[in-house]
C-alpha positions as CSV (number, residue, x, y, z in Angstrom):
1,X,-5.9,29.4,10.3
2,X,-8.0,32.5,11.9
3,X,-5.5,34.0,14.3
4,X,-5.5,37.2,15.4
5,X,-2.1,39.4,14.8
6,X,-0.3,41.6,16.8
7,X,2.2,43.7,14.9
8,X,5.2,44.3,17.1
9,X,6.5,47.9,16.7
10,X,8.0,49.9,19.5
11,X,4.8,51.8,20.1
12,X,2.8,48.6,20.6
13,X,5.8,46.4,22.3
14,X,4.0,46.0,25.9
15,X,0.9,44.6,24.0
16,X,2.5,42.5,21.7
17,X,4.8,41.3,24.4
18,X,1.4,40.5,26.8
19,X,-0.3,38.4,24.1
20,X,2.6,36.4,23.2
21,X,2.3,35.4,27.2
22,X,4.9,37.6,28.8
23,X,3.3,39.9,31.0
24,X,2.7,43.5,31.5
25,X,5.6,44.6,33.4
26,X,8.4,45.2,30.8
27,X,10.0,48.7,32.5
28,X,12.4,46.7,34.7
29,X,14.8,44.4,32.9
30,X,13.7,45.3,29.5
31,X,16.4,45.9,27.3
32,X,16.7,47.3,23.3
33,X,19.9,46.7,21.2
34,X,21.4,50.3,20.0
35,X,24.8,48.8,19.3
36,X,23.9,49.5,15.4
37,X,24.9,46.5,12.3
38,X,27.1,44.4,14.6
39,X,28.9,44.1,18.1
40,X,29.5,41.9,21.1
41,X,26.4,41.0,23.5
42,X,28.3,41.4,26.6
43,X,29.3,45.2,25.6
44,X,27.0,47.4,27.9
45,X,26.8,50.4,25.5
46,X,25.9,47.9,22.8
47,X,22.6,48.6,24.9
48,X,19.5,50.7,26.0
49,X,17.7,49.4,29.6
50,X,14.2,50.8,29.5
51,X,15.1,53.9,28.1
52,X,18.7,54.7,30.4
53,X,22.0,53.8,29.6
54,X,24.0,51.2,31.0
55,X,26.9,49.7,31.4
56,X,25.5,46.2,31.8
57,X,23.8,44.2,29.3
58,X,21.1,41.7,29.5
59,X,20.9,38.4,31.8
60,X,19.1,36.2,33.6
61,X,15.8,37.3,34.1
62,X,15.9,40.3,31.2
63,X,14.3,40.7,27.9
64,X,16.2,41.2,25.1
65,X,14.5,43.3,21.9
66,X,16.0,43.7,18.5
67,X,14.1,45.8,16.1
68,X,16.5,46.9,13.7
69,X,19.3,44.8,11.7
70,X,22.5,43.3,13.9
71,X,25.1,40.7,14.2
72,X,25.8,39.8,17.2
73,X,28.2,37.8,19.1
74,X,28.1,36.0,22.1
75,X,31.6,35.1,23.8
76,X,29.9,32.9,26.3
77,X,26.5,30.4,27.7
78,X,23.7,33.2,28.8
79,X,20.3,32.7,30.0
80,X,17.7,35.8,29.3
81,X,14.1,35.9,30.1
82,X,13.2,36.3,26.3
83,X,14.3,37.4,23.2
84,X,12.3,39.1,20.7
85,X,13.3,40.3,16.9
86,X,10.7,42.6,16.1
87,X,10.1,44.4,12.8
88,X,8.6,47.7,12.5
89,X,8.7,50.0,9.1
90,X,11.6,47.5,7.9
91,X,12.4,43.8,7.9
92,X,14.8,43.2,10.4
93,X,17.8,40.7,10.4
94,X,19.3,39.6,13.4
95,X,22.4,36.8,13.3
96,X,23.5,35.6,16.4
97,X,27.1,34.0,16.6
98,X,28.5,31.6,19.1
99,X,30.1,28.6,20.2
100,X,28.1,28.4,23.3
101,X,24.6,28.3,24.3
102,X,21.7,30.2,25.0
103,X,18.8,29.6,27.0
104,X,15.5,31.8,27.0
105,X,12.2,30.8,28.4
106,X,10.6,32.9,25.1
107,X,11.9,33.2,21.9
108,X,9.9,35.3,19.2
109,X,10.5,36.1,15.6
110,X,7.6,38.4,14.4
111,X,7.1,40.3,11.6
112,X,4.5,42.1,9.3
113,X,3.8,40.6,5.6
114,X,5.5,43.3,4.1
115,X,8.3,43.6,6.3
116,X,9.5,40.0,7.9
117,X,11.5,39.2,11.1
118,X,14.4,36.5,10.6
119,X,16.7,35.0,13.3
120,X,20.4,33.4,11.8
121,X,22.1,31.1,13.9
122,X,25.6,31.0,13.3
123,X,28.5,29.2,14.9
124,X,31.9,30.0,15.5
125,X,34.2,27.1,14.7
126,X,32.8,23.7,14.6
127,X,31.3,23.6,17.7
128,X,27.7,23.6,18.5
129,X,25.4,27.1,19.1
130,X,22.2,25.7,21.0
131,X,19.1,28.2,21.3
132,X,17.3,26.3,24.0
133,X,14.1,27.9,24.6
134,X,10.8,27.0,26.5
135,X,8.0,28.7,24.0
136,X,8.4,29.3,20.6
137,X,6.8,32.5,18.6
138,X,6.6,33.2,14.7
139,X,4.6,35.7,13.0
140,X,6.2,36.5,9.2
141,X,9.0,35.3,11.1
142,X,12.2,32.6,10.3
143,X,14.6,30.7,11.8
144,X,17.9,29.8,9.6
145,X,21.3,28.9,10.2
146,X,24.5,29.1,8.1
147,X,26.5,26.7,9.8
148,X,24.4,24.2,11.1
149,X,23.7,25.6,14.6
150,X,20.7,23.5,17.0
151,X,17.4,24.8,18.4
152,X,16.1,23.2,21.1
153,X,12.6,23.3,22.6
154,X,12.4,22.4,26.1
155,X,8.9,23.3,26.7
156,X,8.3,23.7,30.3
157,X,4.8,24.8,31.8
158,X,2.2,26.8,29.4
159,X,4.9,27.2,26.3
160,X,4.5,25.8,23.0
161,X,5.0,26.3,19.2
162,X,3.0,28.8,17.5
163,X,3.5,29.9,13.8
164,X,0.8,32.6,12.5
165,X,0.7,31.9,9.0
166,X,2.4,28.9,8.5
167,X,3.1,29.8,5.0
168,X,5.5,32.6,6.1
169,X,6.5,31.6,9.3
170,X,9.0,28.8,9.3
171,X,12.4,27.3,10.6
172,X,14.5,26.8,7.3
173,X,16.5,24.0,6.3
174,X,19.9,24.0,8.0
175,X,18.6,24.1,11.1
176,X,18.4,21.2,13.6
177,X,15.7,21.4,16.0
178,X,15.3,19.0,18.9
179,X,11.9,18.5,21.0
180,X,11.9,17.5,23.8
181,X,8.6,17.7,25.6
182,X,5.1,16.0,23.8
183,X,2.7,18.1,22.8
184,X,3.8,21.5,22.3
185,X,1.6,22.8,19.4
186,X,-0.3,26.3,19.6
187,X,-1.0,26.3,15.5
188,X,0.5,24.5,12.4
189,X,4.1,24.6,12.6
190,X,6.2,24.2,9.8
191,X,9.9,22.8,10.1
192,X,12.0,23.0,7.1
193,X,15.1,22.0,9.0
194,X,15.9,18.5,10.0
195,X,13.4,17.8,13.2
196,X,14.1,15.4,15.9
197,X,11.4,14.6,18.9
198,X,13.0,12.9,22.0
199,X,10.4,12.9,24.3
200,X,9.3,9.3,25.4
201,X,5.5,10.6,25.4
202,X,3.3,10.6,22.1
203,X,3.5,14.0,19.7
204,X,-0.4,15.0,20.2
205,X,-1.4,17.1,17.2
206,X,-4.9,17.7,17.9
207,X,-6.2,20.1,15.7
208,X,-3.3,21.2,14.0
209,X,-0.9,20.3,11.1
210,X,3.0,19.7,11.1
211,X,4.4,20.7,8.0
212,X,8.0,19.3,6.9
213,X,9.6,20.5,4.1
214,X,11.4,17.8,1.5
215,X,14.9,18.8,3.3
216,X,13.6,18.1,6.9
217,X,14.7,14.5,8.3
218,X,12.2,13.6,10.8
219,X,13.0,11.4,14.1
220,X,11.3,10.1,16.8
221,X,11.7,8.7,19.8
222,X,9.1,5.6,18.9
223,X,10.1,2.6,17.6
224,X,7.6,0.6,14.7
225,X,5.1,-1.1,16.5
226,X,5.9,0.7,19.9
227,X,3.5,2.2,22.1
228,X,3.1,5.6,24.0
229,X,7.0,6.1,23.5
230,X,7.6,8.8,21.2
231,X,5.8,8.9,18.0
232,X,3.3,11.6,16.2
233,X,-0.5,10.7,16.8
234,X,-2.9,11.7,14.7
235,X,-6.8,11.7,16.2
236,X,-10.5,12.5,14.6
237,X,-12.4,10.2,12.8
238,X,-12.7,9.1,8.9
239,X,-14.4,12.3,7.9
240,X,-12.4,14.6,10.1
241,X,-8.8,15.7,8.5
242,X,-7.2,17.0,11.9
243,X,-3.8,16.2,13.1
244,X,-2.0,15.7,9.9
245,X,1.5,15.3,9.3
246,X,2.3,17.2,6.0
247,X,5.2,16.6,4.0
248,X,7.0,18.4,0.8
249,X,6.7,16.6,-2.3
250,X,7.9,18.3,-5.5
251,X,9.0,15.5,-7.9
252,X,8.4,11.9,-8.8
253,X,10.1,9.4,-6.8
254,X,10.4,11.5,-3.6
255,X,10.2,9.1,-0.8
256,X,9.1,9.8,2.9
257,X,8.5,7.9,6.1
258,X,5.7,9.2,8.0
259,X,6.4,7.8,12.0
260,X,2.4,8.0,13.4
261,X,-0.2,6.1,14.7
262,X,-3.3,6.3,16.5
263,X,-4.0,8.1,19.8
264,X,-2.7,6.4,22.6
265,X,-2.1,3.2,20.2
266,X,1.0,1.8,18.5
267,X,3.2,3.6,16.0
268,X,2.1,2.5,12.6
269,X,4.1,4.5,10.0
270,X,3.6,4.0,6.4
271,X,6.1,5.0,3.9
272,X,5.1,6.8,0.5
273,X,6.3,7.1,-3.1
274,X,5.0,9.1,-5.9
275,X,5.4,6.9,-9.2
276,X,4.3,7.5,-12.6
277,X,5.8,5.6,-15.5
278,X,4.4,7.6,-18.1
279,X,4.1,11.6,-17.5
280,X,5.3,13.2,-14.7
281,X,3.1,13.8,-11.7
282,X,1.5,17.5,-12.0
283,X,2.9,20.0,-9.5
284,X,0.7,23.0,-9.3
285,X,0.9,26.0,-6.4
286,X,0.2,25.2,-3.1
287,X,0.8,27.1,0.4
288,X,3.2,26.5,1.5
289,X,4.4,24.1,-1.2
290,X,2.8,20.6,-2.9
291,X,2.5,18.2,-0.1
292,X,0.8,15.2,0.8
293,X,-1.0,14.8,4.1
294,X,-1.5,11.6,6.3
295,X,-3.3,10.3,9.4
296,X,-3.3,7.0,10.9
297,X,-6.3,6.4,12.5
298,X,-8.0,3.3,14.6
299,X,-11.7,2.6,14.1
300,X,-12.1,-0.2,17.1
301,X,-11.9,-3.6,16.3
302,X,-13.3,-3.1,12.8
303,X,-10.6,-1.5,10.8
304,X,-11.5,1.1,8.0
305,X,-15.6,1.1,7.1
306,X,-15.2,-0.5,3.6
307,X,-12.9,-3.4,4.4
308,X,-15.0,-6.2,4.1
309,X,-12.6,-8.7,4.1
310,X,-12.7,-12.1,6.4
311,X,-9.7,-10.9,7.9
312,X,-9.5,-7.0,8.5
313,X,-6.7,-5.0,9.7
314,X,-8.4,-2.6,12.4
315,X,-5.9,0.4,11.2
316,X,-5.7,2.3,8.2
317,X,-4.2,5.2,6.8
318,X,-5.8,9.0,5.4
319,X,-3.3,10.0,2.4
320,X,-4.5,13.3,1.0
321,X,-2.5,15.4,-1.6
322,X,-2.3,19.4,-2.2
323,X,-1.3,20.8,-4.6
324,X,-0.3,17.7,-6.4
325,X,-2.9,16.7,-9.5
326,X,-4.2,13.5,-10.3
327,X,-3.8,11.0,-11.9
328,X,-0.9,10.2,-9.7
329,X,0.0,6.6,-8.7
330,X,1.8,6.0,-5.1
331,X,3.9,3.2,-3.8
332,X,5.2,1.9,-0.2
333,X,4.9,0.3,2.9
334,X,2.7,-0.1,5.3
335,X,3.5,-1.3,9.1
336,X,1.0,-2.3,11.9
337,X,1.8,-4.4,15.1
338,X,0.0,-8.0,15.0
339,X,-2.7,-6.5,17.8
340,X,-4.6,-4.9,15.0
341,X,-5.7,-8.0,13.1
342,X,-8.5,-10.1,13.7
343,X,-7.6,-14.0,11.9
344,X,-4.7,-15.3,11.1
345,X,-3.6,-14.9,7.4
346,X,-0.5,-15.0,6.2
347,X,-0.8,-13.1,2.8
348,X,-2.0,-9.4,3.0
349,X,-3.2,-7.4,-0.1
350,X,-2.7,-3.9,-0.3
351,X,-6.2,-2.1,-0.5
352,X,-8.0,1.7,-2.0
353,X,-10.7,3.1,-0.8
354,X,-10.9,6.2,-3.3
355,X,-11.5,9.7,-1.8
356,X,-13.8,8.0,1.1
357,X,-12.4,11.1,3.1
358,X,-13.4,13.6,0.3
359,X,-16.3,12.3,-1.8
360,X,-18.7,11.4,1.0
361,X,-19.2,8.1,-0.9
362,X,-18.3,4.6,-0.7
363,X,-16.6,3.3,-3.5
364,X,-15.7,-0.7,-3.8
365,X,-12.4,-1.5,-3.0
366,X,-10.2,-1.7,-5.4
367,X,-6.7,-4.5,-5.0
368,X,-3.3,-2.9,-6.0
369,X,-1.1,-5.2,-5.4
370,X,-0.9,-8.8,-3.3
371,X,2.5,-9.1,-1.2
372,X,3.7,-11.6,1.0
373,X,4.1,-9.6,4.6
374,X,7.4,-9.8,6.6
375,X,7.1,-10.1,10.2
376,X,9.5,-9.2,12.8
377,X,8.4,-10.5,15.9
378,X,4.6,-8.6,16.7
379,X,5.5,-6.3,13.5
380,X,4.0,-6.7,10.3
381,X,5.5,-4.7,6.9
382,X,3.2,-5.1,3.7
383,X,4.2,-3.1,0.8
384,X,1.8,-1.7,-1.9
385,X,2.5,-0.6,-5.2
386,X,0.6,1.4,-8.5
387,X,-2.3,2.4,-6.3
388,X,-4.6,4.5,-8.5
389,X,-4.1,7.9,-6.2
390,X,-4.6,9.8,-2.7
391,X,-7.2,7.9,-0.4
392,X,-7.7,5.6,2.3
393,X,-5.0,2.7,2.6
394,X,-5.8,-1.0,4.3
395,X,-4.5,-3.8,4.6
396,X,-6.8,-7.5,3.9
397,X,-7.0,-10.9,3.0
398,X,-7.4,-12.4,-0.4
399,X,-8.5,-10.4,-3.7
400,X,-12.6,-10.2,-3.7
401,X,-12.7,-10.5,-7.5
402,X,-10.7,-13.6,-7.3
403,X,-7.3,-14.3,-7.7
404,X,-3.8,-13.2,-5.6
405,X,-0.9,-13.4,-8.1
406,X,2.3,-11.7,-8.3
407,X,2.7,-9.6,-11.1
408,X,6.8,-10.3,-11.8
409,X,8.9,-12.5,-9.6
410,X,12.6,-11.0,-10.2
411,X,15.1,-13.8,-9.0
412,X,18.7,-12.3,-9.5
413,X,19.6,-8.7,-11.0
414,X,23.9,-8.5,-11.9
415,X,26.2,-6.1,-13.4
416,X,30.0,-6.3,-14.9
417,X,31.8,-3.7,-16.8
418,X,33.9,-5.4,-19.9
419,X,35.6,-3.0,-22.2
420,X,33.8,0.5,-22.0
421,X,30.7,-1.0,-21.4
422,X,28.0,-2.6,-18.4
423,X,26.7,-5.9,-18.9
424,X,23.4,-6.2,-17.3
425,X,21.7,-9.8,-16.8
426,X,18.7,-10.4,-14.5
427,X,16.2,-13.6,-14.2
428,X,12.2,-14.1,-13.2
429,X,10.5,-16.7,-12.2
430,X,6.9,-15.9,-13.3
431,X,5.7,-12.7,-15.0
432,X,1.8,-11.2,-15.2
433,X,1.2,-8.3,-18.0
434,X,4.6,-7.7,-17.8
435,X,5.0,-4.6,-20.2
436,X,8.6,-4.4,-19.6
437,X,11.9,-3.2,-17.7
438,X,13.1,0.4,-17.7
439,X,16.8,0.8,-17.0
440,X,18.1,3.5,-15.1
441,X,21.7,4.5,-14.0
442,X,22.9,7.1,-11.2
443,X,26.1,8.7,-11.2
444,X,25.6,9.2,-7.6
445,X,22.9,6.5,-6.1
446,X,21.1,10.0,-5.4
447,X,19.9,10.8,-9.3
448,X,18.7,8.7,-11.7
449,X,18.3,8.6,-15.3
450,X,16.7,6.1,-17.6
451,X,19.1,4.8,-20.0
452,X,17.5,1.9,-22.0
453,X,14.3,-0.3,-22.2
454,X,13.6,-3.9,-22.7
455,X,10.4,-5.6,-23.7
456,X,8.8,-7.8,-21.0
457,X,7.5,-11.6,-21.8
458,X,4.1,-10.2,-20.9
459,X,2.2,-13.4,-18.8
460,X,4.8,-16.2,-18.3
461,X,4.6,-19.2,-15.4
462,X,8.5,-20.4,-16.8
463,X,12.0,-19.0,-15.8
464,X,12.9,-16.0,-18.4
465,X,16.3,-14.3,-18.7
466,X,17.3,-10.9,-19.7
467,X,20.4,-8.7,-21.0
468,X,21.3,-5.1,-21.9
469,X,24.4,-3.4,-22.5
470,X,25.4,-0.3,-21.2
471,X,28.3,1.4,-23.7
472,X,29.9,4.0,-21.9
473,X,31.2,7.2,-22.8
474,X,34.7,8.6,-22.2
475,X,33.4,10.7,-19.2
476,X,31.1,8.0,-17.9
477,X,34.1,5.6,-17.7
478,X,36.2,7.8,-15.4
479,X,34.2,7.3,-13.1
480,X,35.1,5.2,-10.7
481,X,31.3,3.5,-9.8
482,X,28.2,3.2,-11.5
483,X,24.8,2.2,-10.2
484,X,22.0,0.5,-11.9
485,X,18.2,-0.3,-10.9
486,X,15.4,-2.1,-13.1
487,X,12.4,-0.3,-12.9
488,X,9.4,-3.2,-13.2
489,X,6.2,-1.8,-15.7
490,X,3.3,-3.3,-15.5
491,X,1.0,-3.2,-18.7
492,X,-1.6,-1.3,-16.2
493,X,1.2,1.6,-15.8
494,X,2.3,0.0,-11.8
495,X,5.8,-0.2,-11.6
496,X,8.2,-2.1,-9.0
497,X,11.8,-1.0,-8.2
498,X,14.7,-3.6,-8.2
499,X,17.3,-3.6,-5.5
500,X,20.6,-1.8,-7.2
501,X,23.9,-3.1,-8.2
502,X,26.9,-1.3,-8.2
503,X,29.8,-1.7,-10.6
504,X,33.8,-0.3,-10.5
505,X,35.0,0.7,-13.6
506,X,38.6,0.5,-12.4
507,X,39.3,4.5,-12.9
508,X,41.1,6.4,-10.2
509,X,38.7,9.1,-8.6
510,X,39.4,12.8,-8.7
511,X,39.9,14.1,-4.8
512,X,37.9,12.5,-2.5
513,X,34.5,12.0,-2.2
514,X,31.8,10.0,0.0
515,X,29.1,8.7,-1.8
516,X,25.8,8.4,-0.5
517,X,24.9,5.0,1.5
518,X,22.5,2.2,0.1
519,X,20.3,1.6,1.2
520,X,19.1,4.6,3.0
521,X,16.5,4.8,5.0
522,X,18.5,1.3,6.3
523,X,17.5,-1.7,8.5
524,X,19.7,-2.2,10.4
525,X,22.5,-2.9,7.6
526,X,23.6,-0.3,5.2
527,X,26.7,0.1,2.8
528,X,29.1,3.4,2.9
529,X,31.2,3.8,0.2
530,X,34.2,6.2,-0.5
531,X,36.6,7.4,-3.1
532,X,40.3,8.8,-2.9
533,X,42.8,9.7,-5.4
534,X,45.9,8.5,-3.8
535,X,46.7,6.9,-0.9
536,X,46.0,8.7,2.2
537,X,45.0,7.9,5.8
538,X,41.3,8.0,6.1
539,X,38.9,8.1,9.4
540,X,35.4,7.3,8.9
541,X,33.1,7.7,11.5
542,X,28.7,7.4,11.9
543,X,27.7,10.0,15.1
544,X,24.3,10.7,16.5
545,X,22.1,13.8,16.6
546,X,24.0,15.0,19.4
547,X,27.5,14.7,17.9
548,X,28.0,11.3,19.8
549,X,30.5,9.1,18.1
550,X,28.2,5.5,17.8
551,X,30.2,3.7,15.5
552,X,34.0,3.9,14.1
553,X,34.5,2.0,10.6
554,X,37.9,3.9,9.9
555,X,40.8,5.2,12.8
556,X,43.2,6.9,10.7
557,X,43.9,3.7,8.4
558,X,46.0,4.4,5.7
559,X,44.1,3.0,2.6
560,X,45.1,2.5,-1.3
561,X,43.7,5.2,-4.1
562,X,40.5,4.1,-5.5
563,X,36.7,3.4,-4.1
564,X,36.3,1.3,-0.9
565,X,32.9,0.3,0.8
566,X,32.4,-0.1,4.6
567,X,29.5,-1.9,6.2
568,X,27.7,-0.1,8.9
569,X,25.5,-2.4,11.3
570,X,23.3,-0.4,13.4
571,X,21.5,-3.2,15.0
572,X,21.8,-2.6,18.7
573,X,21.2,1.5,18.0
574,X,17.8,3.0,17.8
575,X,15.9,4.5,15.2
576,X,16.6,8.3,14.0
577,X,18.7,10.0,12.1
578,X,23.0,9.8,12.2
579,X,25.7,11.0,9.8
580,X,28.3,9.4,8.3
581,X,31.3,11.6,8.7
582,X,34.9,10.8,6.1
583,X,37.7,13.0,6.8
584,X,40.9,12.5,4.3
585,X,43.4,14.4,2.9
586,X,42.2,17.4,4.6
587,X,39.2,17.1,3.9
588,X,35.9,16.4,5.5
589,X,32.8,15.0,3.9
590,X,29.5,13.8,5.7
591,X,26.1,12.2,4.3
592,X,22.9,11.8,6.3
593,X,21.9,8.4,7.4
594,X,18.4,7.5,8.5
595,X,18.0,4.0,10.5
596,X,14.3,3.0,10.4
597,X,13.3,-0.3,12.4
């Protein structure tokens, strides 16, 4: 993106602030920090007002400027007009520490390529520190946090978010950001920390792109199939890559959910996972990191230009990669409202057009997986798997080349712990070109390793049974819980995962541990498990992003030593990010939960 870059130094402060929309009269109410590397905001001797010393400090209507590194404490709520962090001949890092709210109209963290600027938000104790601003401008600037402080963008008037050079300017991991007004973008923007849109209007990206790091949990106010209620709207046409959501990917089996939809239409999200059963996907250099970009488009009542199936789906998804070299195989799920389909098909197919957007050439549709779509009210969910790479994704009915076989139908999968070993059993009803099953094991339900392989029967119309034994070493037998799943592999290289089964070994845990919930993301029920080394009182609650308790699963309950499992039903809660918090034996642990309805 070509943008004029204005470096803020003390000699051209007025010019730079004017470019950021601050106005020209900076003499009255412009304060500079002179208190050295640390001090209290409310101490007047730490500030210089328009070249004259004063015993007061920046307050409502004033501009506070930091041009050197400092650590500043704030002992109460404060409102100012503008907060500026600027670098000159050296890098600048400013740490703000408080348990209160700092409200400003404009927040600007502005540096140079060799001398970046950084703002660190830090809580004094466990109370939230909220930095509330209407406009955010970052140029070679970063906002980060050491203790989970929150950045709140309350866009008003002409306020916007601008990030010159998006790879060098970003809100870092650790900062929870909430945007409460729609259409806040004045440039490409990047968030590596959690991001929540609470606006009830669609977020319009326009010509700009939203970059999301892999640690970013993105939540929106809208719900699957909803209309004009806060999801991210992508525009353009089939050949114009404008308004994309770009999520960081750097590992096979990373999974992301894109809460997007066409402009002025309904939310039609897509979930995407990179799969590659033979070799790892090749991740190369990209700015700011390898990512997958997604747009959701609506082509009148015709669907994708190349979908000639008798039953058309009008909405389709454009999926591209940057810094991820092919061949890459994708799996995931597409979601759409019944308004976006014609005819009355009961079985859908995931269809794929290779590089329609890039090559400008129409290739034939390639059927990559036929599944029964699930329906909840007016909404439909259609899985796909083993697609041959980046391109355009759509849904149709039937295979134009004949036949709609389901490769493998898994009817059961179980595990038992016997004599320091885990016995796995599973059954299939039918199989088509089934190469076999890779067995994967996890000690935390987040990181998986392949521990075995069982060859499949190929093609079969009769039930088949399988068994495999995982003989555990001493280290594994000391763990209270293990998780297993199957990765079914077709002869053409496509894959599909089974559900996860858990095994309790009976071993006593060491200390207190809150395990990852499963499934996660979930809708609407998930399982939360924890282990404790000795009998103690336990409290287990679930919080929303505002810090409010939405569910109490245990309240000071005395629990025996060992592994415990609790069910969390979020049927009455809206989609979004939540936090499970465990308190036991003086320890506090937490895990993120993502509810996708």
